N, C-alpha and C positions, 0 to 999 in steps of 0.2 A: 656635380654628379652626386647623385641620390641612391644611396646604397641601404640598406634596409635587410636587416637578421631576420630571416625567414625560413622554414622548413623545406626543404627541395623535398621532391618526389622520391628521393632513394633514400630518406630518412625520415620514413613515415613511423609512426607509434609503433609497439611490438605486438600490439592485440590485436590490430588491422591484420599483421601478417599473420600472425597465428590464431587461429580461430578456437584454439583448445586454450590458450590464453585468457581471450575473451571469454569462454564462457565458463572460467575459473577466477576472472576477477567479479562476473557478475554473479556468479553463487558466491562468492564472500562477501561481495556488498549487500546480498538480499538477505542473508539468513542472522546477519547481526539488528539487521531494520526488522523484519518478522518476527525474531524475539521481542525486542526492546518494547514493537508496538503492541506484542500481544501481553506479556507484561504489564507495560504500565498501562494500558488501558484496562484489564482487567482490575488490576490495582486500584486502578481510582473509582471503579464501579462496586469495590468491595467495600474500602473504606466511606465511602458514602453512605453506600447500604447499612451498614453496621455502625457507624457514630450516630446517634441523636440527636447530638448538638450537630451536625451536619444537613438535618434536615428541615431545610430552608426551602420557600417555594423557586428559588432559581437553579438549585440543586438538580433536580430531576432532569433538566435542560443540558447541564455538564456530564451527568451520566448518558442519556439520552446522544448527545455525540460521542461521548467513550465509547459505546456497543457500536455507535456505527461504524467509527473507524478500527473498530476491531476486523468487519466485513475485509478490509484491503491485505492483513494478513494473512488471514483464513482463506480468500476466495482467489484473491490477484497475484500474490506471491507464488504459490504452487503450481497454477497453471502456465506462469512467465518462467516457472523454473524446467517444467516439463517440454513447452514449446522450445526452451533453450538447448537442451540436452538431447532428446528426442526426438525433433523438430514439428510436429503435430501433439493433438492431445491425446488423451493415453487410451480415452473410450472413443471405439469408432460407431459407424452407423445411423441410425437415428436417433439414441440416448445419446449419442455425443454432442448431436447436433441441437438437438434438447437442453442439455444442460449446457452447452456453450452460450447458446441464446441467454438461457437461465444466466449464469456467470456473467455477462457481460451488462443485463438489467442489474444484477445485484452489487455490481460496482457502481455502475452508474445510480442507483438511488441512494446506496450510504453514502455518496458525496453532495447528493443534494440533501438528505438528512443533515448531516454536518454542516452545511451553508444554512440550510433553516436553523437548526438548534442557536448558531454563532448569530444569527439575523435574531430571533427570538431573546438569547440573552443582553444582547446590546439592547433592545428597543424596554428589555427589562429594567436595564439601567438607568434608563430614562424615567 
């Protein structure tokens, strides 16, 4: 006889039953991610730009990657939190549609620039 310990349908996770708990969990998770991403990437850019010994040919690529990674906490997380708590974007109409498209474009370009910077850093290493 094969007995497996599993989760029955009556033993669901609390966040699936309680949408307020799910919103709170996601907000608590997003907030430190945003703060650490903003602080860390800004610090990398400031340190590399202010320190003369770090002005080597590879370091602009590192700063470029850090600055492109700043777009995530600046553009993605506030929109996710607004959608989570309000249910939609805060701005409606034609301006809201344009900003929504710009938001998607900036997040996608940011990830592509990060990937491109990583590839160029790798190629420069050889």
